[in-house]
C-alpha positions in Angstrom: 124.1 115.9 84.3 127.7 116.9 83.7 130.8 115.6 85.4 131.1 119.0 87.2 127.6 118.7 88.6 128.2 115.1 89.7 131.4 116.1 91.5 129.5 118.9 93.2 126.7 116.5 94.3 129.2 113.9 95.6 130.9 116.7 97.7 127.8 116.8 99.9 128.8 114.8 103.0 125.2 114.3 104.2 124.4 111.8 101.4 126.0 109.1 99.2 125.2 109.2 95.5 125.5 106.5 92.9 124.9 107.6 89.3 123.5 105.2 86.7 125.5 105.7 83.5 124.6 103.3 80.8 125.2 99.7 82.1 127.2 100.9 85.2 126.7 102.6 88.5 129.4 105.2 89.2 130.4 107.4 92.1 132.9 110.1 92.4 135.5 111.7 94.7 134.4 111.4 98.4 131.6 108.9 97.6 134.1 106.7 95.7 136.5 106.7 98.6 133.8 105.9 101.1 132.5 103.1 98.9 136.0 101.4 98.8 136.5 101.8 102.5 133.0 100.7 103.8 131.4 98.5 101.1 133.8 96.7 98.7 137.3 97.3 97.5 137.1 98.4 93.9 139.8 100.1 91.9 139.4 104.0 92.0 140.4 105.7 88.8 141.8 109.2 88.8 142.0 111.6 85.9 142.2 115.4 85.3 138.9 116.8 84.0 139.3 120.1 82.3 135.7 121.3 82.9 136.1 120.7 86.7 139.7 122.0 86.7 140.9 119.2 89.1 141.6 115.5 89.4 138.4 113.5 89.6 138.3 110.1 91.3 135.7 107.6 90.3 134.7 104.0 90.5 132.1 102.0 88.7 130.6 98.6 88.7 128.1 96.9 86.4 124.4 97.4 87.1 124.2 93.6 86.8 125.9 93.3 90.2 122.8 94.8 91.8 120.4 92.9 89.5 122.1 89.6 90.5 122.1 90.7 94.0 125.8 90.3 94.4 125.7 93.8 95.7 122.5 95.1 97.2 121.6 98.7 97.4 120.2 98.2 100.9 123.6 96.7 101.9 125.4 99.6 100.6 123.1 102.0 102.4 123.7 100.2 105.6 127.5 99.9 105.2 127.8 103.6 104.7 125.1 104.5 107.2 123.1 106.5 104.7 
């Protein structure tokens, strides 16, 4: 899945999407902002992506956070009411 497709999926306001990318979970644009507001304050990165033609905001955290249960998928779901 390309970054452009991921940005398009994250624009859907009816669902929250985390993407597994290697050893990390990442979310983009609206999903990243919602995550920082409702779940946990992580640093959101912003960079211009030529294929999208716009600034793309993203945040990521290690998959080990979920495996260690420091951050549970169920807790994320409840926090963002998804």
